[in-house]
ZAMARGU-4260 file (C-alpha; in steps of 0.2 Angstrom, whole numbers, plus 5000, padded with zeros to 4 digits):
<rodrens>
0) 5043/4718/4953 | 5044/4734/4946 | 5058/4746/4953 | 5051/4762/4964 | 5055/4778/4954
5) 5059/4793/4966 | 5059/4813/4959 | 5073/4818/4968 | 5072/4836/4975 | 5092/4844/4975
10) 5092/4855/4990 | 5107/4865/4981 | 5094/4867/4967 | 5084/4876/4980 | 5095/4882/4994
15) 5088/4870/5005 | 5094/4869/5022 | 5083/4865/5037 | 5091/4872/5053 | 5078/4868/5066
20) 5070/4885/5063 | 5054/4892/5057 | 5049/4873/5052 | 5033/4877/5046 | 5037/4890/5033
25) 5050/4877/5027 | 5036/4864/5026 | 5027/4877/5016 | 5041/4877/5003 | 5046/4859/5001
30) 5028/4855/4997 | 5026/4871/4984 | 5045/4863/4976 | 5036/4847/4975 | 5022/4854/4963
35) 5033/4862/4954 | 5045/4844/4953 | 5030/4833/4951 | 5036/4824/4967 | 5021/4817/4979
40) 5020/4816/4998 | 5031/4798/4998 | 5045/4808/4990 | 5047/4822/5001 | 5046/4809/5016
45) 5059/4798/5011 | 5071/4813/5007 | 5068/4826/5022 | 5083/4821/5029 | 5094/4825/5017
50) 5089/4843/5015 | 5099/4848/5030 | 5117/4851/5033 | 5116/4847/5051 | 5120/4830/5057
55) 5109/4830/5073 | 5094/4838/5063 | 5097/4824/5050 | 5099/4811/5063 | 5083/4817/5074
60) 5073/4815/5057 | 5079/4799/5055 | 5076/4791/5070 | 5058/4797/5069 | 5046/4781/5069
65) 5037/4787/5055 | 5052/4791/5045 | 5055/4775/5036 | 5035/4773/5032 | 5036/4789/5018
70) 5019/4795/5027 | 5024/4814/5024 | 5007/4820/5033 | 5012/4813/5048 | 5031/4816/5048
75) 5025/4835/5045 | 5018/4834/5064 | 5033/4824/5070 | 5043/4837/5063 | 5033/4851/5071
80) 5031/4843/5087 | 5051/4842/5088 | 5056/4858/5085 | 5040/4867/5090 | 5033/4882/5082
85) 5046/4894/5080 | 5036/4907/5070 | 5026/4920/5083 | 5009/4919/5083 | 4999/4929/5068
90) 5000/4945/5073 | 4991/4951/5057 | 4981/4944/5042 | 4973/4947/5028 | 4958/4953/5036
95) 4967/4967/5047 | 4971/4975/5030 | 4952/4974/5024 | 4948/4981/5044 | 4960/4997/5040
100) 4951/4998/5022 | 4935/4999/5031 | 4940/5009/5047 | 4946/5023/5035 | 4933/5023/5024
105) 4921/5024/5040 | 4930/5038/5044 | 4927/5048/5029 | 4945/5043/5022 | 4959/5051/5021
110) 4960/5070/5020 | 4977/5077/5027 | 4995/5074/5027 | 4993/5067/5045 | 4980/5054/5043
115) 4990/5049/5028 | 5006/5046/5038 | 4994/5036/5052 | 4986/5024/5039 | 5002/5022/5029
120) 5010/5017/5044 | 5000/5005/5050 | 4995/4999/5031 | 5014/4995/5030 | 5018/4987/5044
125) 5003/4974/5040 | 5009/4973/5024 | 5028/4970/5027 | 5023/4956/5039 | 5011/4947/5028
130) 5023/4948/5013 | 5038/4940/5027 | 5028/4925/5033 | 5021/4924/5015 | 5004/4924/5021
135) 5000/4932/5004 | 5009/4933/4989 | 5022/4946/4983 | 5013/4951/4968 | 4997/4953/4979
140) 4991/4973/4975 | 4979/4984/4986 | 4980/5000/4976 | 4962/5000/4972 | 4957/4997/4989
145) 4970/5010/4995 | 4963/5024/4983 | 4947/5021/4990 | 4953/5024/5008 | 4956/5042/5000
150) 4943/5057/5005 | 4930/5062/4989 | 4939/5079/4988 | 4958/5070/4988 | 4951/5056/4977
155) 4944/5073/4965 | 4961/5080/4965 | 4969/5065/4962 | 4959/5061/4946 | 4964/5076/4940
160) 4983/5071/4940 | 4979/5057/4931 | 4971/5064/4917 | 4987/5070/4909 | 4998/5056/4914
165) 4984/5039/4916 | 4980/5026/4903 | 4960/5025/4900 | 4954/5007/4903 | 4941/5002/4890
170) 4926/5008/4899 | 4934/5026/4899 | 4938/5028/4917 | 4956/5029/4922 | 4965/5015/4930
175) 4972/5015/4947 | 4990/5017/4944 | 5003/5006/4955 | 5005/5008/4973 | 5022/5017/4972
180) 5014/5031/4961 | 4999/5030/4970 | 5009/5036/4984 | 5018/5051/4976 | 5003/5058/4970
185) 4993/5059/4987 | 5009/5066/4995 | 5012/5078/4981 | 4992/5085/4983 | 4993/5084/5003
190) 5008/5093/5004 | 5003/5106/4991 | 4988/5108/5003 | 4999/5111/5016 | 5008/5126/5007
195) 4991/5134/5002 | 4984/5133/5021 | 5000/5143/5025 | 4999/5155/5014 | 4980/5158/5019
200) 4983/5156/5037 | 4973/5172/5048 | 4990/5177/5053 | 4997/5178/5036 | 4982/5187/5029
205) 4983/5200/5043 | 5001/5202/5040 | 4997/5205/5021 | 4983/5215/5024 | 4995/5228/5037
210) 5008/5229/5024 | 4996/5235/5011 | 4990/5248/5023 | 5007/5252/5027 | 5012/5254/5009
215) 4996/5266/5005 | 5001/5276/5018 | 5017/5279/5013 | 5011/5282/4995 | 4997/5295/5003
220) 5011/5304/5013 | 5021/5305/4998 | 5008/5312/4988 | 5003/5326/5000 | 5022/5331/5002
225) 5022/5336/4982
</rodrens>
């Protein structure tokens, strides 16, 4: 009779230590590890009790009726039933980002520093949540969608900045920079516009005009005195 071979997954190699919290996240993690190691579902079921340093948890798993059968699909259900859903109900999904992009574009896009700050606040809240619970991969990038959320005017200004620093794509266009750089461009442009607006404010223009008039009157008085 051929001896059964088990693909062992060493807890220390992957920092596995189930503590009774975030059970669904732990299950997702060991299933990914199983793919890497070439382990099957029976291998996972047989080793689940060893991936914890808490003897109470280990005993509880071993006492589950399905444990010795090596039925991972059913064992997962028992684990969730035992320790419950520790993760909060999902506040955001990937669709939450898409909706934010669409709503921003429908409203005419980002055109001021205040609208940018409102957008980036919502964007980073959603992204942080999705990454924290691994609903999107770490390398997922939305910089092109982010660029599309800019108003036509701001897009044009950013494109002028890009001309001097950006790499051209094969089709002759410019590649959208990574999010970190794109945010820097946008913030520079919007802050510069605030400075220009302050310089051209009605009160400032009036003050400049009054200053010039005073200068003319002084010059005129000096000319007559000569």
